[in-house]
N, C-alpha and C positions, 0 to 999 in steps of 0.2 A: 342319651335320651335327647331327642330333638325338641326344640321349642316349637311353639305354634307358628312362629314366623317362617321357618324353613322346612320344606319337606325333603325327603331323601334324594329326590332328583336335583334339587337346588344345591344340597350339600355335595353331592357327587360332582356337579358342575364346578363348584368352588375348588374341590380337591383337584380336579383335572386342570383347571386354570392355574392353580398354584404349582402343581407339578410341572406344567409346561414352562412356567416362569422360573423354576428353581435353579436352572443353570445360571441365571443372572444373579440372583441374590444369595446363592450358596457357593459361589465360586471360591475355590480354595479350601472349602470345609472338608475335613477328613473324618470327623467323628460324628456319630449319631447325636450325641448330646448337643454339640454345637449346631448341627442342622435343626434339631428340634426347637432350640431357642430362636434361631433365625426364622424358621417357618412361622412360629407363633408371633414374632415381631412383625413379619410381613403381613400376616392375616390381620393383626390389630391395626396396622396402617392402612391396608387396602379394603378391609371388610369390618369396619368398626361396629356394624350392626350385629355381628356375631356375638353370642353370649359365650361365657367361659367354657361351658361344656361342649359347645359347637366348635370352638377353636381347638379344643383337645381332640375332638372327633376328626376334624379336618386335618389337623397335624398328623395324627396317626395314619389317616388315609394317604396323605402325601408321602409320608415315610414308606408306606407299603408300596406305593407306585415306584418310588425311587429304588427300593430294594429289588423289586421285580426287574427294573432296568439295569441293575448292577452298579448303581451310582457310587457305592462305597466299597466295591470289590477290591479296588486298588489299594485300600488301606488294611486289608486283611493281615492280621498279626501285629498291627501297630495301633495302639490306642483302643478305642471302642470297636468292638465287633458287633454285628447285629445280634448274635445270640447273647453276648454279655449284656448289651444294652437292654434287651427285652427281659432278661432275667432280673436285672436291677429294678425294673419298673414294677415287677410283680411282688 
């Protein structure tokens, strides 16, 4: 659920911005769990105006973009996989 402060277009812009910057702040990360934590930290540092539910929404959006780009494909079979990580979240 979005707060009154941000509309869907603004959230999408933050997702795209964070996904574009992810190569810098996720360098060397192989697991989804590590990436999720680092994305949340990045958002808290760079977008302190976001509320907790917005940070969760943006984090999920960034992970979706990275998944589509194949960012974690090199780690398949080692550590967290996308399917395992998503199953644990539910």
